[in-house]
N, C-alpha and C positions, 0 to 999 in steps of 0.2 A: 458474599455482599453485592449489592446490587450495582450495577453497570450506571442507572440513572442518579445514583446520589452524587456522583462524581463531574466535574468539569472537564477532564481532560482523560480520553479513553484510548484503548489501542486496539485495534481489529488485528488479526492475525489469520492469515487466509494461506493455503497453498492449490494450486491448481486453479481448476472449476470452482473450490470454496470461495471464490472471492465472490459469487454471485450471493450468498446470504449476507456478508461481509457489506457489499453495495447498498444491500436493502438497510441496511443498521446505519449504514453513512448519512445515506438520503434521508432518511427520519428525525436523525438527532444532529444533524451538520448546524443547524441553527443555534442550537441552545448548549453546545457544549464544543469543544477542541476533538478533532477526532484525526488518530493517527492509523497508518495501516500499514501494515509489515507484509508483504505478499510474495511467496517462492513460484514461480513460474517456471518452465522449460518449454514451454510450445511457444515461438516468436508469435505467431499469427493471434493467440490468444493473446498475448501480452498488448499488440499491433491492436484487437478490438476493442480491449478493455480500457486502454489508456484513455480513449473519449469519453468514456463512462465510469470514470474517476471523481466523484462529485463533494471532494474536499474543499474548502476555505483554504486561505492561503497560512491558516494559524495551524494546519496539519500537516504533517511530515506524510509522505508517502514514500517509503522505503521498496524498492521492486529487487528482489534477489532473483537473478537472471541464472537457470543452472542448465540453460542447453548448448546446444552444440553448433546451432545455426549461428551467423552474425548477424548482429543487430545493425539495425539501417539507422544512419547520424540521426534522422527525426527523431527516432526512438532516444540515441543517447543524447540529444542536445533538447534537455525538456526545461518544464518551468524549473523555477528556482527550490520550489520542496517538494519537487519528485526527483528520486535520486534513484538510477539503474545501478545495482551492485552487480557484477558477474563473479558471483561465487554463492555457497550455501551461506545461510545468516547463521550468527552463534547468538541466540537470543537471550543468553545472561549478560553479552555483553549489548546487544541493542536495545533491548526494553529499558535497562535503566537509565541510558543515554535519552531517549524519548521523554521519560517522565519527568 
């Protein structure tokens, strides 16, 4: 199936794989709802990329933080469509709930 045929897309990324996902989000955010599921364990990567997430308020940003360093309060208290969850994702449960 071609993702461009749908108005609700889900990007799934882990670690530095967020880079190509951000390109997809930036290219298509005006024409469709883009949701992001990102698994990351490096808190500095999370802090850097949080400022570069180009979603509008229609899409969900679910960040599954698996690192050991504590998160700052600024990271934990994010926008309403950004959720930081401190565990590994169960994609069989997460994806159907986004759709």
